[in-house]
N, C-alpha and C positions, 0 to 999 in steps of 0.2 A: 583640421584634417591635413595630413601630410601631402606635399606636392611632389610628384615624380619629376625627374629631370626634364621631362617634356613640358612641364608646367601644368599638366592635368592632375586632378585629384585622383589618388589611388587608394583603393580599399584593399587591405591585405587579408589573406586567409592563411592561417597557420594550421598545419596538420601534424598529428602525432605519427603519421606514416602507417606502416603495416605492423607496428609492434603489438604483441599479444602478451598479456600477463595472465597466466593461469593461476588459479588458487583453489584451495579447498578449505573449508572451515567446519568445525564440529558444532552441530546445532545444540548439543546438550539435551538433557532429559525433557525439559519443558518445551522447547521449540520443536524437538522431534515429535513429541506427542501432539502438539498443535498441527504440525504439517501432516502427520499421519492421519489425523482426523479429516483434513481437507482431502488428502489423496484417496484414502480407503473408504470413507463414509460420506463424503460431501457434507461434512458437518464442521461447524466452527465451535471450538472450545475455548474457554477462558478459565482463569483461576480465581477463586473466591477467598477473600480474607475471612478467617473464622473470628477475627477480633472485631473488625469494623463493618464487614459485609461487602466491601468494595469488590466488584468483579472486573478483572483486567483482561482486555483483549487488545493486542496479543498478550499471552500469559506471562506472568512474572512469578519468580520463586519467592520473593519477599515483598510484602506490602510497603509502599513508600512511607506513608504516615505512621503506621503501627510498628514497622520492622518485624512483623509476624511472618513466619514461614507459611506459605500457602500450599496446601496439599489437597484442597478440595477443587475438583474440576467440575465445571458446569457447561452445558451446551447453551449457546446463545444464537441469536439471529435465525435464519440467514437474512432476515429483513431488519431494517433500522431506519434512522433518520440522518439527513445531512446536517452536520454541525458546521462545516466550513467547506468551501470549494474555491478553485481558481481555474479559469480556462487559460491554458498555456498556449501561446502563439509563437514562441521562439524555441526551436529544437534544442534539446540538451542530450547528453550521452546517458543511455540506460546503463547503470552500473552492472546489471546482470548480463548484458550482451555485448557492451562496447559499441553498440550501434546508436545512431541518433533516434530519438523518440519522434514518431510521426506526429506532426501538429496539424491542426489544433487538437489538443487533448484536454481532458478535464481531470485534474487531481481533486480528490474528494476525501474528506474525513467523515467516516460513518460511525455513529453510535448505534451499535447493534442492539436489538431488543434483548434485554437481560444483562447488558454490559454497562459499566459506568465510565469507561474510557472509549476512545475512538480508534478506529483502524483506518490507516491511510491506504487508498487504492485509486482506481480509475473509475470514472463514470462514462457510460456510452453516449452521453449527450454533450455537445460542444456549444450549443446556443445558450449563452448565459441568460437570455430572456426567458428560457423555459426551465431554469433551475433556480431554486430558492432554498435558503436555510430552513430546515424543518420538514422538507419534502421527504416522503417515504421512498426507500430504495430496497432492492433485493440483490443478493449475490447471484451471479451467473457462473456456474462451474464449467471448466473445460471438460471435454470428453476424455482426452488423454491427460491424466494427472500424474505428476512426478514427485510430489512431496515438497513443494515450494509455495510461497505466497501467490505465485502465478497460477496455481490450481484454481483460484478464483480468477476468471478471465477479466471480469469487470463487474460493476454494479449497474443496475438499470432502474430508471424511475418506475414507480408503480402507482 
C-alpha cells in the first residue's frame, strides 16, 4: 500500500467526474420483437431453430451450431430454474445508467421454461444460503415498461 508523505497509509479513489456519454443503438428486428413482447404483453419470446430445435433466449437470428436462420418465435417462461448465480458485494457501474449498482445484489442466470439457453438478470434475494442451483424462479415485470430488458424488474424465488 502506498504511503502518504505523512507516513500514513492512503487509499485513493479515482472518479470519472461528471462526464456523460450519451448513445443510441439500433436493436434490429429480433431484439426489437423481444423487447416489444416484454413491454406490450409481459411475455418473453425466444427463437427456435427449425433444424436442431434449440430455443434461444434472448433471441438469435442464426443458430450457432447449425447456422440455420431462425424465423420461428416461441413464448417461454416466465418461470424457470437457476442455472448459476453470484451474490455481488462490491459495487460496479450499471452500464445503462452510469450509476453504481446498489449492493448486495444477486446476478442470476435463468433457464426459462421452454428455453435451452439462459437469460442473465437479477434475483430479489441476496442471502446465498437461501439460493441454490435448480431452484425455481419467476419474472416480475415493472408496471411502467419502456421496451428494454429492465421491463423485467427482477426474478423472485417461487
